[in-house]
C-alpha positions as CSV (number, residue, x, y, z in Angstrom):
1,M,53.0,16.9,102.8
2,K,51.7,17.2,106.3
3,N,54.8,15.3,107.6
4,L,57.1,17.6,105.7
5,T,55.5,20.7,107.0
6,F,55.6,19.3,110.6
7,N,59.3,18.4,110.2
8,L,60.1,21.9,109.0
9,L,58.2,23.4,111.9
10,L,60.3,21.3,114.3
11,L,63.5,22.4,112.6
12,L,62.5,26.1,112.8
13,C,61.5,25.7,116.4
14,G,64.9,24.1,117.1
15,L,66.8,26.9,115.5
16,C,64.8,29.5,117.4
17,S,65.4,27.7,120.6
18,F,69.2,27.7,119.9
19,A,69.1,31.4,119.1
20,Q,67.4,32.1,122.4
21,T,69.3,29.7,124.7
22,G,72.5,29.0,122.8
23,A,75.7,30.5,124.3
24,I,79.4,30.5,124.0
25,E,81.3,30.3,127.3
26,V,85.0,31.0,127.6
27,T,87.5,31.2,130.4
28,V,90.5,33.6,130.2
29,T,93.4,34.6,132.5
30,D,95.4,37.8,132.3
31,T,97.9,39.8,134.4
32,V,98.7,43.5,134.9
33,W,101.9,44.8,136.5
34,M,101.5,47.2,139.5
35,K,103.9,49.9,140.5
36,P,104.4,49.9,144.3
37,T,104.3,53.1,146.3
38,S,106.3,51.2,149.0
39,F,107.5,47.7,149.4
40,E,109.1,45.5,152.0
41,Y,112.4,43.6,152.2
42,L,112.8,40.9,154.8
43,V,116.3,40.7,156.2
44,E,116.7,37.3,157.9
45,V,119.4,36.4,160.4
46,T,121.2,33.1,161.2
47,A,122.9,32.0,164.4
48,N,126.2,31.0,162.8
49,E,128.7,33.3,161.2
50,G,128.7,33.0,157.4
51,W,125.3,32.4,155.9
52,T,124.4,28.8,155.1
53,I,121.1,27.0,154.6
54,Y,122.5,24.1,156.6
55,P,122.8,24.9,160.3
56,P,125.8,23.5,162.3
57,L,125.1,20.1,163.9
58,S,126.2,18.7,167.2
59,A,128.4,15.6,167.5
60,D,125.3,13.4,167.3
61,S,124.0,15.2,164.2
62,V,121.1,16.9,166.0
63,Y,120.3,20.5,165.4
64,N,119.7,22.3,168.7
65,E,117.4,25.2,168.0
66,E,117.3,26.4,171.6
67,A,121.1,26.6,171.7
68,D,121.1,28.9,168.6
69,A,118.3,31.2,170.0
70,P,120.6,33.5,172.0
71,Q,122.9,34.1,169.1
72,K,120.0,34.8,166.7
73,Q,118.6,37.3,169.2
74,Q,121.9,39.0,169.4
75,H,122.2,39.2,165.7
76,I,118.7,40.7,165.5
77,K,119.7,43.3,168.0
78,D,122.9,44.0,166.0
79,L,120.8,44.2,162.8
80,K,118.4,46.8,164.4
81,A,121.3,48.9,165.5
82,F,122.9,48.6,162.0
83,L,119.6,49.6,160.2
84,T,119.0,52.5,162.6
85,K,122.5,53.8,161.9
86,K,121.9,53.6,158.2
87,K,118.5,55.4,158.7
88,Y,116.2,52.7,157.4
89,T,112.6,52.3,158.4
90,F,111.9,48.8,159.8
91,K,109.7,46.6,161.9
92,E,109.6,43.1,163.2
93,P,107.7,40.5,161.1
94,Q,104.3,39.2,162.3
95,N,102.9,35.7,161.9
96,P,100.4,36.0,159.1
97,M,98.6,32.8,160.1
98,P,98.6,32.5,163.9
99,G,96.3,29.4,163.8
100,L,98.7,27.3,161.8
101,G,101.8,27.4,163.9
102,H,105.0,29.4,163.9
103,L,105.5,31.0,160.4
104,T,107.2,34.2,161.5
105,P,110.6,34.6,159.8
106,E,113.5,35.4,162.1
107,G,114.7,38.8,161.1
108,I,113.6,42.4,160.3
109,V,111.3,43.8,157.7
110,V,112.6,47.0,156.1
111,T,110.2,49.4,154.3
112,L,111.5,51.0,151.1
113,T,110.0,53.4,148.5
114,T,112.5,53.3,145.6
115,T,114.6,50.9,143.7
116,K,117.6,53.1,144.6
117,D,116.9,52.5,148.3
118,L,116.7,48.7,147.5
119,K,120.1,48.7,145.8
120,R,121.6,50.6,148.8
121,L,120.0,48.1,151.3
122,K,121.2,45.1,149.4
123,A,124.7,46.5,149.3
124,D,124.6,47.2,153.0
125,I,123.3,43.7,153.9
126,K,126.2,42.1,151.9
127,T,128.6,43.5,154.5
128,L,126.9,41.4,157.2
129,D,128.0,37.8,157.5
130,Y,124.9,36.7,159.4
131,A,122.1,38.0,157.2
132,Q,120.5,37.8,153.8
133,G,117.4,39.4,152.3
134,H,114.2,38.7,150.3
135,L,111.7,41.0,148.5
136,G,108.3,40.8,150.1
137,G,105.0,42.6,150.3
138,A,104.0,46.0,149.0
139,Q,101.5,48.8,148.9
140,F,100.2,49.8,145.5
141,G,98.2,53.0,146.0
142,D,94.7,53.0,144.4
143,E,94.4,49.3,143.5
144,A,90.9,49.8,142.1
145,L,92.6,51.4,139.0
146,Y,94.6,48.2,138.4
147,D,91.4,46.1,138.9
148,T,89.6,48.1,136.3
149,A,92.5,47.8,133.8
150,L,92.7,44.1,134.4
151,Y,89.0,43.4,134.0
152,T,89.0,45.4,130.8
153,K,91.8,43.3,129.4
154,L,90.0,40.1,130.5
155,V,86.7,41.0,128.9
156,N,88.5,42.0,125.6
157,R,90.4,38.7,125.7
158,A,87.2,36.8,126.3
159,R,85.4,38.5,123.5
160,A,88.2,37.8,121.1
161,K,88.3,34.1,122.1
162,A,84.5,33.9,121.8
163,Q,84.7,35.5,118.3
164,A,87.2,32.9,117.2
165,I,85.0,30.0,118.4
166,A,81.9,31.6,116.8
167,T,83.7,32.1,113.5
168,A,84.8,28.4,113.5
169,S,81.2,27.4,114.3
170,G,79.4,29.6,111.9
171,L,77.9,31.7,114.7
172,K,78.1,35.2,116.0
173,P,78.8,36.2,119.6
174,G,76.1,38.5,121.1
175,K,75.8,40.3,124.4
176,I,77.4,39.1,127.6
177,L,75.0,37.0,129.6
178,E,77.1,36.2,132.6
179,V,80.6,36.9,134.1
180,K,82.0,34.7,136.9
181,E,85.4,35.1,138.5
182,V,87.4,31.9,139.1
183,E,89.0,31.9,142.5
184,Q,92.8,31.6,142.5
185,Q,94.0,28.7,144.8
186,K,97.1,29.2,146.9
187,D,98.8,25.9,147.7
188,I,101.1,26.7,150.7
189,Q,102.7,23.2,150.4
190,D,104.6,24.5,147.4
191,L,105.8,27.7,149.2
192,N,108.7,28.3,151.5
193,I,108.3,30.2,154.8
194,Y,109.0,33.6,153.1
195,D,106.5,33.0,150.4
196,V,103.9,32.0,153.0
197,Y,104.6,35.1,155.1
198,F,104.2,37.5,152.2
199,V,101.4,35.8,150.2
200,F,99.2,35.8,153.3
201,S,100.1,39.4,154.2
202,K,100.2,41.7,151.3
203,G,101.2,39.7,148.2
204,R,104.5,39.4,146.5
205,V,106.6,41.9,144.6
206,F,109.3,41.0,142.1
207,E,112.5,42.5,140.8
208,D,113.2,42.2,137.1
209,E,116.6,42.0,135.4
210,K,116.9,45.8,135.3
211,G,116.4,46.1,139.0
212,N,112.8,47.5,138.7
213,V,110.3,46.3,141.4
214,H,106.7,45.6,140.4
215,G,103.7,43.7,141.7
216,E,101.5,41.3,139.7
217,L,97.7,41.1,139.7
218,T,96.3,38.0,138.0
219,R,92.7,37.1,137.7
220,T,90.7,34.4,135.8
221,I,87.1,34.9,134.7
222,T,84.5,32.9,132.8
223,V,82.3,34.9,130.4
224,K,79.1,33.6,128.7
225,F,78.1,35.2,125.5
226,A,74.8,34.8,123.7
227,A,75.2,32.9,120.4
228,E,73.4,34.4,117.4
């Protein structure tokens, strides 16, 4: 009888300990779209007429970058004059990571505020046989509003996931004990020079199939709930 009573006490103590220290921990990722107040479009130039990703080679199949430099500079000068005539706002790109070598694209960064302006610029660039463009960084106004919206989505998603785990385990998720943000890693080895330039400056914006431009804010968090 004493042994039975002792075993019951141990079981009850174990249950109390689980109720006090047991937890359900989940990790979730989510994204919100951000509407830019302004965004950038990188217009890159090439030395040769007619755009190609393969530069012309000499007779011994060696690309002479120094020989192309004067022509590229002339094209940049022509591009500036062209953009000025078309009344665009532009600037020269800056190296976002000076300590890691030359990552500055050869071209001009045009600042835009509407998708209508973007369509007009893309049409204008098509008339130049020495240039092509890429969407780049952006400004998004009060980014704290997007942060709040995203964290709300993340916590709700975490709570739903914890509830599913608790239901399957015969438990009930309680209050939140801890929230940790998981750092997003950027692997520049998988990025081209344009991605590197914009990722390490202001972040990328994207154009959907309807021509609308938006940014993306993605975060991952780990949430620990008390298990009841």
